[in-house]
C-alpha positions as CSV (number, residue, x, y, z in Angstrom):
1,X,0.0,0.0,0.0
2,X,1.4,3.4,-1.0
3,X,1.2,6.1,1.7
4,X,2.2,9.7,1.3
5,X,4.7,11.0,3.8
6,X,2.1,13.6,5.0
7,X,-0.3,10.8,6.0
8,X,2.5,8.8,7.7
9,X,3.5,11.8,9.7
10,X,-0.1,12.4,10.8
11,X,-0.5,8.8,11.9
12,X,2.8,8.8,13.8
13,X,2.1,12.1,15.4
14,X,-1.4,11.0,16.6
15,X,0.1,7.8,17.9
16,X,2.4,9.9,20.2
17,X,-0.3,12.3,21.0
18,X,1.8,15.2,19.7
19,X,1.0,18.3,17.8
20,X,3.3,19.6,15.1
21,X,5.2,21.8,17.6
22,X,6.0,18.9,19.8
23,X,7.3,16.9,16.9
24,X,9.6,19.8,16.0
25,X,10.7,20.1,19.6
26,X,11.4,16.4,19.9
27,X,13.3,16.3,16.6
28,X,15.2,19.6,17.4
29,X,13.9,21.2,14.2
30,X,12.3,24.6,13.6
31,X,8.5,24.3,13.6
32,X,8.4,25.9,10.1
33,X,10.7,23.1,8.8
34,X,8.5,20.3,10.2
35,X,5.3,22.0,9.1
36,X,6.7,22.2,5.5
37,X,7.3,18.5,5.5
38,X,3.8,17.7,6.8
39,X,1.7,20.3,5.0
40,X,3.5,20.3,1.7
41,X,4.1,16.6,1.4
42,X,7.9,17.0,1.3
43,X,10.2,14.2,2.3
44,X,12.9,15.2,4.7
45,X,16.5,14.6,3.7
46,X,19.7,14.1,5.6
47,X,19.9,15.1,9.2
48,X,16.3,16.3,9.3
49,X,15.1,12.8,8.2
50,X,17.2,11.1,10.9
51,X,16.0,13.5,13.6
52,X,12.3,12.9,12.7
53,X,12.7,9.1,12.5
54,X,14.3,9.2,16.0
55,X,11.6,11.4,17.4
56,X,8.9,9.0,16.2
57,X,11.0,5.9,17.1
58,X,11.0,4.4,13.7
59,X,13.7,3.4,11.2
60,X,14.7,5.8,8.5
61,X,13.9,3.2,5.9
62,X,10.3,3.0,7.3
63,X,9.9,6.8,7.4
64,X,11.0,7.4,3.8
65,X,9.6,4.3,2.1
66,X,6.2,5.1,0.6
67,X,5.5,1.3,0.2
68,X,5.5,0.8,4.0
69,X,2.1,1.9,5.2
70,X,0.9,2.6,8.7
71,X,1.3,1.1,11.3
72,X,5.0,0.3,11.3
73,X,5.9,-3.3,11.8
74,X,8.0,-4.6,14.7
75,X,11.2,-4.3,12.7
76,X,10.4,-0.7,11.8
77,X,10.3,0.4,15.4
78,X,13.4,1.4,17.3
79,X,14.3,2.9,20.6
80,X,16.9,5.6,20.5
81,X,18.9,6.6,23.6
82,X,19.1,10.3,24.1
């Protein structure tokens, strides 16, 4: 099943009970940057993608792969030590 990054972000954010500001805070990104990804259906690249994946507790592969729908499977979930 193909899923747009916007929809994936919304699902992951709802799962955590976070608003967009909280995702940005957890990922250490400006809110405007995160909002652009979610509102404009833009995939994050580089360090931003890594930070967002860590915040949501999912692998980078899962986050960026449109073929991996929601919810993430057990191998797509990770715990990052901060």
